[in-house]
LUMROLUM-663262 format. One record per atom (N, C-alpha, C): x, y, z; residue in one letter. Coordinates in steps of 0.02 Angstrom, whole numbers, plus 50000, padded with zeros to 5 digits. Layout:
<nodes>
XYZA ...
</nodes>
This chain:
<nodes>
513764929549035M 514284924749036M 514584923349108M 514584928949140Q 514874928549212Q 514384925249261Q 513704926349255A 513244923149292A 513274915349276A 513384913549220Y 513314906349200Y 513924903149229Y 514504905449233F 515134902449263F 515124902949340F 514784908949370K 514744908849442K 514264903549466K 513724902449427A 513254897149455A 513644890349450A 514034889249400Q 514354882549391Q 514874882149444Q 515314887549465L 515794888049513L 515484885149583L 514804888449597D 514604886349660D 514354879649653D 514144876149616Q 513984869049604Q 514694865349613Q 515154867149586Y 515784863249592Y 516014864349660Y 516094869449687L 516344871049752L 515984867649805L 515224867049797D 514704863349839D 514924855749844D 515024853349780W 515104846349774W 515844843649800W 516284848549799L 517014847849822L 516974847449890L 516514852549912D 516554852450003D 516164846750027D 515704843349989R 515244839450025R 515574830950009R 515884830949953R 516064823749929R 516894823549910R 517244829649890G 517944828149868G 517854826249792G 518504826749763L 518644823049703L 519204818449710L 519164813949663S 519664808049663S 520264811849632S 520854808049638Q 521374809849612Q 521404810349529Q 521084804849503N 520924803749441N 520454809849405N 520014811849445A 519574816949432A 519954823949422A 520444824249479L 520704831149483L 521314831649422L 521444825549399A 522074825249351A 521624826849290A 520984824649278D 520604826349216D 520464833549212D 520374837749272V 520214843949279V 520804847849257V 521374845349286R 522094849449267R 522184848649190R 522084843549167E 522264842149099E 521784847049055E 521144846849071E 520664851449034E 520844857849043E 521064860749092M 521244867749104M 521754869349061M 522284865249058L 522934866849014L 522744865748949L 522194861248922D 522054862348853D 521684869048829D 521214871348882H 520964878048865H 521474883548860H 522044882848904E 522474887948914E 522874887848843E 522934881448822S 523364881148753S 522974885748691S 522254884348701Y 521944887148642Y 521764893248647Y 521884896448714V 521764903048729V 522454906948695V 523014903148711D 523734906648695D 523554907348616D 523414902448579M 523404902648513M 522834906748478M 522454909748524E 521894913848495E 521444910448458E 521394903648472S 520964900248417S 520194899648444S 519674900148394A 518944899948408A 518774892948396A 519254888148393N 519004880448388N 518604878848447N 518044875748429P 517484873648483P 517734867348527P 518324864648507Q 518484858648537Q 518584859748617Q 518234854348658W 518174854448728W 517694860048750W 517354863648716L 516904868648738L 516274866148758L 515954867448816P 515294864748829P 514714869148800P 514784869048723V 514394874348690V 513654872948686V 513464866348684A 512704865348687A 512454866548756A 512704865148815R 512574866548877R 512494873948891R 512984877048861F 512964884948870F 512284887548837F 512194884348771K 511614887748737K 511034886448777K 510944879848797R 510384877448831R 510194881948893R 510744882448937T 510694885548999T 510484892648997T 510834896548942M 510774903348937M 510374905648895M 509864901048858A 509384902648805A 509694905748743A 510284903248725V 510634906548674V 510474903048603V 510114905248549S 510074901548490S 510594900448453S 510514896448406D 511094895248360D 511284901148319D 510804905148304A 510874911248258A 511264915448299A 511074916848353E 511444920948398E 512114919148425E 512304911848428W 512894909948439W 513324911648372W 513114909848320D 513504910448255D 513694918148248D 513154922548255A 513284929548249A 513794933248291A 514054929348348S 514474931748397S 515064928348401S 515174923748357L 515894920848334L 516364926348305L 517024925648324P 517364920948362P 517344923748439P 517194929648451R 517244931548513R 516774927348577R 516264925948562I 515844922348609I 516294914648621I 516544911948569A 516884905548584A 517574906848632A 517854912548619M 518424913948655M 518294915448730M 517764920048744E 517574920948806E 517354915048846E 517004909848817L 516794904548843L 517334900548870L 517894900048826R 518444896148838R 518784899348895R 518884905248902K 519294908748955K 518884907649015K 518184909149023G 517854907549083G 517914899549104G 517854895349059R 517934887649078R 518634887649112R 519144890249076R 519784889249096R 519894891749170R 519654897749180D 519704901449252D 519164897449299D 518644894449278L 518264890549322L 518634884549354L 518974881549303L 519304874949319L 519964876849375L 520264883049351R 520814884349398R 520594885849470R 519934888649481R 519694889949543R 519564883049582R 519284878549546V 519164872349570V 519804868149596V 520344868949563L 520974866449578L 521264869949632L 521154876449632E 521444879049703E 520994877749758E 520364877049745A 519944874349809A 520204867449831A 520234862949781A 520444855749804A 521114856049836A 521594860749823E 522254860949846E 522274862849920E 521794868349931R 521744870550000R 521434864750051R 521054860950022L 520794855850055L 521294849450070L 521654849450030E 522324843950034E 522734845750083E 522854852250096H 523404855350134H 523114857450210H 522584854350232Y 522404856550304Y 523024853550349Y 523164856650406S 523634853950440S 523284850150505S 523624843850514Y 523264839750577Y 523904837650617Y 524414841950629D 525064840550659D 524864839650737D 524414843250761D 524214842550834D 523644837850855D 523424834050791A 522824830150808A 523154823150833A 522654820050870P 522764813150899P 522864808550854P 523224801750863A 523274797250812A 522564794450805A 522424791550741I 521734788550738I 521894781450711I 521594777250730A 521594770350708A 521374769450636A 521684765350597P 521524764950530P 520744762050526P 520474765550484A 519594764550471A 519574757250430A 519094754350455A 518884748150417A 518754749650342A 519034745450297P 518884746250226P 518134746850208P 518074751850166A 517254753450159A 517054747650103A 516484745350122P 516214740950080P 516064742349996P 516254737449969A 516294738549892A 515674741249859A 515624746049822L 515014747349792L 514784742949736L 514234742849724P 513814739049667P 514124742449598P 514264738849548A 514444740549482A 513894745949463A 514174752149438S 513684755749406S 513924761749364S 513644765249345S 513924770449288S 513804777549307S 514154782349284P 514054789749306P 513464791149286P 513014796049326L 512384798549307L 512404801949236L 512864806849225G 512894810449161G 512854806349101G 513324802049110A 513494797149038A 512854793149025A 512504789949090A 511984786249073A 511414790849048A 511304797549074V 510784800749046V 510834802148973V 511474802248942D 511624804848883D 511504797948840D 511634791848859D 511544786248827D 510784784848823D 510364786948876F 509734785448877F 509284790348830F 509474796048827I 509234800748777I 509424799248707I 510054796948702A 510174794748627A 509834788848599A 509694784348644E 509354777948630E 508544779948611E 508284783348647H 507664785048644H 507504791348595H 507934794848577S 507814800548530S 507484798748459S 507654791848436R 507374790748376R 506554790048376R 506264788548443Q 505654786748447Q 505284793348466Q 505624798848504W 505304805048529W 505314810448470W 504824814548475A 504944821448438A 505394825248466A 505694830148423T 506134835148444T 506064838448506T 505374841348509K 505074844548573K 505034840248637K 504964833148626T 504924829248683T 505614827648707T 506114827048656I 506724825248683I 506984831548722I 506914838748704G 507134843548746G 506764843148813G 506124841248821Q 505764842148883Q 506024836448922Q 506104829948900N 506344824848937N 507114826448962N 507494828748920R 508154831148936R 508144836248991R 507734840848993A 507664845949046A 507454843049110A 506984837549100Y 506814834049170Y 507444830749207Y 507754826949157L 508364822949193L 508904827349203L 508984833149181N 509474838649202N 509474840249267N 508784839249304I 508724841749369I 509214836649412I 509044829449391L 509564824549424L 510254825449426L 510474827949366V 511154829049347V 511334834849388V 511014840449387E 511164845749438E 511284844949506E 510724840549526Y 510674839049600Y 511284834549629Y 511314828949588F 511904824849605F 512554825649578F 512614829349519G 513244830349488G 513284825849439G 513624826449376P 513624820949316P 514024815849330P 514494814849389D 514994809549404D 514714805449452D 514184807449490R 513854802249541R 513624795949507R 513864790849535L 513794783849520L 513104781649537L 512624779349482L 512004777549497L 511914773849554L 512324768149565G 512234763649629G 512284766849688G 512594773349696T 512604777149763T 511974780649777T 511554781849735I 510934784849737I 510364779549773I 510184782349825T 509764778249880T 508894780849865T 508554777749895R 507884779149903R 507824785749932R 508204786550001Q 508174791550029Q 508354798749983Q 508814797449941D 509114802549895D 508544803649849D 508204799149824A 507624800449785A 507074804849823A 506954802649879N 506564807349913N 506674814149914N 507414815349930E 507604822049933E 507484824949874E 507554822149812V 507434825549753V 506754826949742V 506244822849771K 505594824649762K 505434831049806K 505714831849865K 505674838049898K 505904844249854K 506504842949823V 506694849349782V 506204850449727V 505884845249693L 505384846749649L 504794851849659L 504564849249731Q 503984853049766Q 504224859549776Q 504834861649782A 505014867849803A 505224872049738A 505264868449685L 505524871949622L 505064877049593L 505304883349587P 504864889249544P 504674887149471P 504034888549460A 503744887249394A 504074891349344A 504434897049361S 504644902049313S 505484901849304S 505724895349335R 506504895249332R 506734895849258R 506364892049207N 506624893049146N 506464899449105N 506104903549140T 505914910149097T 506154916449122T 506364916149182K 506624922349229K 507384921549221K 507754926749192P 508534925249184P 508834925449253P 508574928649300K 508864928749369K 508854921449394K 508284918249391L 508144911849427L 508514906549378L 508524908049319K 508854903249272K 509684902949278K 509994907049306A 510664907449321A 510784905249392A 510324904349432M 510474901049495M 510624894749499M 510994892449542P 511064885149555P 510374881649585P 510284875049580L 509684871849597L 509544872849667L 509934872349712M 509894872649783M 509744879149806M 509934883449764Q 509884891249780Q 509054893549760Q 508984891949707V 508404893149666V 507744891849710V 507794885349733I 507154882349781I 507114886349846I 507634891849853K 507494894949913K 507294902349910K 507174904149842E 506994910549822E 506234912049838E 506034916449887P 505434917649898P 504994921349845P 504274920049850G 503824924749812G 503624921749743G 503884915449727H 503784912549661H 503304906649668H 502914907049621K 502404901749614K 502804894549602K 502564888449630K 502964883449621K 502614879149574K 503044873549536I 502754869649480I 502124865949506I 501674864449462A 501104861149474A 501164854249499A 500774850249536P 500814843649549P 500874839549481P 500614840849435K 500564837449363K 501234837549336K 501664843649344T 502174844449322T 502724840249360T 502634840449425I 503084836949472I 503054829149456I 502434826349443N 502354819749418N 502614818449352N 502674822849313S 503014822349249S 503724821149258S 504064823949299H 504704823549314H 504894816549338H 504444815249403I 504594808649425I 504414802949386I 503924803549334Q 503814798149283Q 504394796249240Q 504824802749228M 505394801749181M 505904799249219M 506004800249283F 506514798749333F 506584790549334F 505764787749344K 505684781449350K 505884777149288K 505634781149236M 505724778249168M 506554777249154M 506864782049176F 507664781449165F 507934776749214F 507794777549276F 508064772049315F 507824764449294F 507204763349276D 507054757049254D 507464754149198D 507664758949149W 508064757649087W 508764756849109W 508984760649152A 509714760449180A 509694753649218A 509364750249263E 509274744949285E 509324738349238E 508914739149184R 508894734349142R 509554733949090R 509844738649085H 510484738849031H 511064738449076H 511054737749143G 511674736949178G 512024743149200G 511764748649187Y 512024755749214Y 511944756249285Y 511424752749320A 511244754149392A 511004747049424A 511134746849483P 510914739649514P 510224740349529P 509964744949536H 509254745249564H 508704751049518H 508134750049536T 507654755249517T 507514760249561T 507294767149543L 507044770949598L 506434775149569L 506234778649613F 505584782749604F 504914779649580F 504934773349596D 504244769549599D 503654772549652D 503124773749630K 502664774349675K 502814780649710K 503034786049686M 503274792949720M 502954798449693M 502404797749648K 502124803749625K 501774807049687K 501554813649671V 501164817449731V 500514817249706V 500104818849770A 499344818549749A 499194825249706A 498634823549663K 498484829549610K 497954832349659K 497934839649654A 497404844149674A 496614841549652A 496164839849693K 495494838749663K 495244843349637K 494834842949584N 494414847949553N 494864853949538N 495464852949503S 495844858449489S 495574863549440S 495574869349456E 495274873849412E 495594874149348E 496304872749337T 496624873849279T 496654866849239T 496334861849263E 496304854749223E 495834856949156E 496214855649102R 495794855149044R 495184850749035R 494604853749003K 494054850749005K 493654852048941K 493164848648916P 492784848748857P 492354854848872P 492144857048807F 491624862948805F 490954859548820F 490514863548853A 489874860948869A 489544860748790A 488924857048792Q 488564857648726Q 488364865248698Q 488094868848742N 487944874648722N 488554880448705N 489014879548737H 489684883148724H 489934880248652H 489964874048652A 490114872248582A 489824874048516A 489074874548532R 488704877848480R 488744884948472R 488924888248518L 489004895248513L 489664896448468L 490104892748483I 490814893748455I 490684891948381I 490344886748367Y 490164884148292Y 489854889348265Y 489364892848290T 488924897548261T 489434903648243T 489774906048288E 490274911048286E 490714910748216E 491014904748220L 491474902748172L 491094902748092L 490534899848089T 490164898848027T 489784905248005T 489454908348049D 489054913148028D 489334921348047D 489734920848090N 490164926948120N 489754933348143N 489084930448181P 488734937048193P 488934941448240P 489534941048269S 489844946148316S 490374949948280S 490624947548228G 491204949948185G 491864947748220G 491954943348265L 492564941248293L 493044937748245L 492704934648196V 493214930848158V 493394933948101V 494014936148089R 494184940248034R 494694937247987R 494934932048007K 495374928047959K 495154921047946K 495194919547880D 495004912647863D 495514907447905D 496074908547920S 496514904147945S 496144903848026S 496014908048057H 495614907948120H 494984903248121H 494534904748065K 493984900848060K 494174893748047K 494564891547996W 494614883647987W 495124881148040W 495624885248064G 495994881948113G 495564878848174G 495134884148193M 494694881948239M 494184875648222M 493874876148164L 493424871448142L 493754864448137L 494364864448111L 494754857648107L 494824855348173L 494924860048224G 495054857148299G 494394854648320G 493874857048312M 493164856148324M 492974849448301M 493174848048234F 492844842048198F 493334835248196F 494034837048208T 494514831648202T 494794829248270T 494824834048328G 495124832948378G 495934833148387G 496134836148330A 496894837348315A 497194841848355A 497854841548375R 498204845648411R 498304852248383R 498424857548430L 498434864148395L 498944865048336L 499554862448360N 500224862448313N 500094857448259N 499704852048264E 499684847848205E 499184850748159E 498734855448167I 498304858448119I 498724865048095I 499074869148130C 499344874248111C 499974874148064C 500234868048066Q 500864866048030Q 500754862447967Q 500024861347948L 499724856647893L 500084860147828L 500284856247777D 500444857947712D 499814856747668D 499744860847613I 499124858847569I 499074852047548I 499674848847541A 499694842647522A 499574837047572A 499494840047638D 499274834647691D 498574833847685D 498114837647638V 497374836447635V 497374831547573V 497094825647578Q 497184820147541Q 496514817047534Q 496464812347470R 495884808547463R 496014801947451R 495714796347478D 495734790147459D 495064787547435D 494884786147375G 494324784747348G 493844790547369G 493284789047401D 492774794847415D 492864797847484D 493434795747514T 493614798647581T 494134803247585T 493984810247596W 494474815747606W 494784814347688W 495374815347699F 495714815447761F 496254820147764F 496444821047828L 497174824147847L 497674818847855L 498174820547826N 498784816247838N 499284820247879N 499114817947949I 499584821848001I 500174818748008I 500764821747992T 501434819147988T 501954824548009T 502604822448011D 503054827148024D 503534827947961D 503254825547905E 503574826147841E 503454832447814E 503954834547782G 504024841547756G 504564846047774G 504404852147808D 504954856647821D 505204854247887D 505814856747908D 506154854147969D 505814855948028D 505374860948031N 505034862248090N 504364858848106N 504134854948061K 503484851248066K 503754845648122K 503274844048165S 503504839148211S 502834834848239S 502804829748265V 502274826148302V 502444824448363V 502064822748410K 502124821548474K 502414814948480K 502184809948455S 502404803348462S 502304799548391S 502454792548396K 502404788848338K 501744788248316K 501274787648373A 500524786348363A 500214793348341A 500524798248348A 500264804948324A 500314804748238A 500624801048215R 500744800148137R 500054796648128R 499564800048078R 499034795848066R 498624800748020R 498114796247981K 497594799347945K 496964800047972K 496664806147970V 496064807648001V 495534810347956V 494934805347944P 494494807547905P 494164814547911P 494024818347857L 493714824847864L 492784823247875L 492714826647925H 491994825647945H 491524828847888H 490964826247876S 490534829047815S 490434836447827S 490344838747886E 490214845347905E 490704850547878E 491314848147884L 491894852047855L 491764854047782L 491754847747758I 491654847447683I 490984852247653I 490474851547690R 489844854447675R 489994862647688R 490394864247730L 490554871147755L 490934875047690L 491334869847649G 491744873147608G 492444873147625G 492694868447667F 493404867147680F 493844865847610F 493574861047571L 493944859747511L 494004865747467L 493584869447460D 493654875747426D 494114880247444D 494104880647518F 494644884847557F 495414881247535F 495454875047534V 496104872047519V 496284873547439V 495824873147402E 496004874147328E 496144881547315E 495874885947352G 496104893347353G 496764894047377G 497104890647417R 497744890147445R 498274887347400R 498114883547348K 498574878447310K 499174883447276K 499214888647287T 499754892447250T 500334892247295T 500314890347364G 500844890147407G 500954882647425G 501314882547493T 501554875047508T 501094873947572T 501104878947627R 500764877747684R 500054879547678R 499634876047725L 498954877447721L 498764884047765L 499174885447815F 499034891347847F 499724895747851F 499864898347792P 500564901847792P 500584906847839P 500034909647867D 500114915847911D 500324914747981D 500294907747991Y 500564905248060Y 501284904448058Y 501644909048080S 502364908448084S 502714903448143S 503204900248138Y 503454896548183Y 503824899748238Y 503674897348292S 504024898648356S 504374892848395S 504934894048414A 505334888448445A 504944885848504A 504614890348543N 504244888448608N 503524885348588N 503134887848541G 502594886448528G 502374882048460G 502974880748429G 502774878248355G 502374883248315G 502064880548268Y 501674884648223Y 501004886848250Y 500724883448318G 500124884548336G 500084890848383G 500614893548398R 500594900048453R 500144905048430R 500064908348377N 499734913248353N 498934911248362N 498754904848337L 498154904248336L 497874902848411L 498344899348448G 498104897948518G 498004904048559G 498474909648550R 498284915648577R 497604918448571R 497494918448495W 496874922748472W 496314917848509W 496304911548511C 495774908048533C 495724909148608C 496234908448642N 496264909148722N 496224916848745N 496484920448725E 496554927448743E 496064932748706E 495654930748654S 495234935548613S 494624932048604S 494704926848571F 493944924648551F 493534921548603F 493744917248634L 493364913948697L 493194919548754L 493654924248773P 493404929048811P 492874934048780P 492904936048729K 492444939948689K 491764937548685K 491784929948675L 491084925748674L 490824925648744L 491214927148796G 490934926748865G 490974919948891G 491434914948872I 491434908048894I 492094906748911I 492544910948925K 493284908548936K 493184907049026K 493464901849037Q 493364899649105Q 494144895549115Q 494434895149181P 494934890749185P 494874884149160P 495304880849115G 495244874649105G 494994875049032G 494774880749006L 494314879748940L 494744884148892L 495154881048849V 495594883548793V 495604879548720V 496064881748679F 495994877948611F 495964870248622F 496444868948664H 496424860948681H 495824858648699H 495374862248725S 494674859548748S 494244856648690S 494444859148625L 494114855648572L 494304848348558L 494904847348570R 495184839748575R 494734835748633R 494714838848690H 494334835548738H 493684833948725H 493344839748686T 492704839348664T 492514833148626T 492934832748571V 492924826648523V 492914820648549V 493454819548598V 493544813748626V 492914810848678V 492714816648714T 492094815748745T 491394812448714T 491334817348659R 490764815448616R 490764808948584R 491394807148554L 491414800848527L 491324794848577L 491564796948640G 491424791048695G 490754790348706G 490394795948705Q 489644795848731Q 489234792448675Q 489524793248610A 489134790748555A 489454781848551A 489614779348595N 489854772748598N 490424771148555N 490744775048523V 491334773648480V 491814769648524V 492154763848504P 492704760948544P 493224764248554P 493544764748613D 494154768148641D 494744766948586D 494904760748559P 495434760948512P 495284764848451P 494694765448425Q 494544769848362Q 494674776948381Q 494544779248443I 494554786348463I 495254787948481I 495634783748501Q 496434782948504Q 496724785048432Q 496464781648384C 496734781648317C 496594788548282C 495964790848307I 495784797248273I 496244802748305I 496264802548365V 496634808648402V 497384807848411V 497654801648384G 498354800948393G 498644799148457G 498194794148507H 498524791148558H 498714784848542H 499114782048587A 499404774648570A 498964770248596A 498894765348559R 498294760048581R 498734755048624R 498434752848671E 498694748148718E 498444740948722E 498784736348741G 498644728648742G 498764725348685G 498874718148693V 499144714548643V 498784714348582V 498064713548589T 497704714648531T 497804720248480T 497774725548512Q 497934732348484Q 498684733348445Q 499164731048489E 499814732948473E 500054726948425E 499814721248431V 500134715648394V 499644713248335V 499074711548354Y 498524708348307Y 498224714548252Y 498204720448292L 497864724648253L 498304730948234L 498974729548222R 499484733748221R 499404738948169R 499034737748110E 498984742448061E 498374747048074E 498054745648128G 497494750248146G 496744750148107G 496424754248110Y 495784753148069Y 495814756448009Y 495354754547964T 495304756847901T 495054764747898T 495154768647844L 494884774547843L 494124775547839L 493844770047811S 493084769647812S 492864768547880S 493104764147916Q 492934763247983Q 492954770148034Q 493534774348015L 493674779548054L 493194784648035L 493104785447964K 492584789947941K 491884788947975K 491664782147983E 490964780748013E 491054783548091E 491644782248120A 491674784048194A 491684791548204A 491964795348156I 492024802448159I 491364805548156I 491024802348110E 490334805448084E 489814805348134E 489934802648199T 489464802048253T 489514807848296T 490074812148276F 490154819148319F 489624822748288F 489264826248344R 488904831848334R 488894838048375R 488874844148348V 488944850348381V 488314851248428V 
</nodes>
């Protein structure tokens, strides 16, 4: 708790030192401090005016941990917020009372040019997230919010969008390039202000791909802000950094001989590496459908369906609250490859019909969804013991393999996109062929896959 408020106080004082606060802002600070004082006097655990969501997010406190610590944690958070605001007011008062009695008279300055109409950054980010949250999966919302929080942390929530310049955007890019990759996983780094954490030595920096993901989200936000009247201009266009050529960590498909080795081990198990049916069928579904790890591991038994003679996976976020899909395009029906049926997948499904989930032994993790255990087994045990583990070869490489092999079999890109859950682009696909392809068309396409 102390580290949380120390980091916040450093940010406030830095902002105050660089830009000051308006009289209206100071009045708001004073009023909020008095509100917190009143609640403390009443010994009330009411969460009114408390930054609960921000505290949980910054300090990685789960809902369960918060509830278990009530009412004490709410009261401590309120006291901390009250004392923080008191320190800010004291610092502002010191700035207002510098003595200039001996200073020479200064001619009145020319009036500052009027700023273009714009909105505070923090409020605009909240509106942007709220508008797009209906289209984004829960995990995507959290990720994009984390990206935009870099802007809020750097500029402060009250910074008007119209005052952020291209030069400012370039400075943000420099900050991203210095940002430690482990900032959100190491408590020491998580508690540090942004401008302090980028100076910490000895930490690996975030990858160019991650930097570009941030910049792409910043551009999307400013494009939206300009269109909706929140900002007078757009920023971050054409500012992505160059990716490292031939990156060793870039995910790639399995070579033909490696794919065949994986298939043989999963089906015949000559080395005895496959000890769980969930491992066997989870991997085989990845190999023959190209579905994402979490899409497979969160499947319900009811998601294995039949339409006429065609069996398929109904990939959806319907079911328990933890099921999710990456995007709207990820909700799809993927025909089962005839090889899966020949190997006995439908018999496996029939044997599980006493429950709800197809793979009940895959537990849910807030960080990895349902796929964490299978991903670890594949990447840290199965592939290394097969002797084919290389940088860039992971469970997700099965998905790359499907896309590559279908493309090599001359399956049209839009059909591949329907199978793996990528958004189809262009007027023809988005307007005239909005309903997508039939199951029989996709079945014919997926049957071209060969191990």
